[in-house]
C-alpha positions in Angstrom: 68.1 77.5 148.1 67.1 74.4 146.1 63.4 74.1 145.0 62.0 70.7 145.9 61.2 68.4 143.0 57.6 67.4 142.3 57.1 63.8 143.4 54.7 61.2 142.1 54.2 58.7 144.9 52.5 55.6 143.4 51.1 53.0 145.7 50.7 49.8 143.7 48.4 46.9 144.8 50.5 43.9 146.1 49.1 41.5 143.5 49.8 43.7 140.5 52.8 43.3 138.2 55.0 45.9 136.6 55.7 46.3 132.9 59.3 47.4 132.9 59.0 49.4 129.6 55.9 51.1 131.0 57.6 52.1 134.2 60.6 53.4 132.2 58.3 55.5 130.1 56.4 56.8 133.2 59.7 57.8 134.8 60.9 59.5 131.6 57.8 61.5 131.1 57.7 62.5 134.7 61.3 63.6 134.8 61.7 65.2 131.3 58.3 66.9 131.1 57.7 67.9 134.7 61.1 67.7 136.5 59.6 65.2 138.9 60.7 61.9 140.4 58.7 58.6 140.8 58.5 56.8 144.1 56.9 53.4 144.2 55.4 51.7 147.2 53.6 48.4 147.5 50.2 48.6 149.2 49.7 46.9 152.5 45.9 47.0 152.2 43.8 45.9 149.3 43.5 48.3 146.4 41.6 48.0 143.1 44.2 49.9 141.1 47.4 51.9 141.6 46.9 55.1 143.8 48.7 58.2 142.6 49.7 60.9 145.1 51.2 64.1 143.6 53.5 65.4 146.4 55.7 68.4 146.7 55.3 71.7 144.8 53.2 71.4 141.7 51.8 74.4 139.9 48.0 74.1 139.5 48.1 74.1 135.7 51.1 71.8 135.6 49.4 69.3 137.9 46.4 69.2 135.7 48.6 68.5 132.7 50.6 65.9 134.6 47.6 64.0 135.6 46.4 64.0 132.0 49.8 62.8 130.7 50.7 60.4 133.5 47.4 58.6 134.1 47.6 56.5 130.9 51.2 55.8 131.5 50.4 54.6 135.0 47.8 52.3 133.5 50.3 51.0 130.9 53.0 50.4 133.6 51.1 48.0 135.9 48.6 45.2 135.4 46.6 42.7 137.4 46.1 39.0 136.3 43.1 38.4 138.7 40.8 38.2 135.7 42.6 35.0 134.6 41.5 33.3 137.8 37.8 34.2 137.1 37.9 32.6 133.6 38.6 29.2 135.2 35.5 29.5 137.5 32.9 29.5 134.6 
């Protein structure tokens, strides 16, 4: 019987942009270090930042390490340019 892979379901705000190199590094780390796969979805409701859901079978210690390792990679893989609009207001 095959053991299901850990999955990182990442819900990204609709107005955010992806950094291709960052997404590649996120996928690499997730796959090589944790044997997991990345699934990306665009949010249908407003979000302040990407929302990470760790799905499937994750060992408790492994999940703690994955969150530590993957959180900065998630932050590097997506960005929001809304702050540019606020600069023009002042």
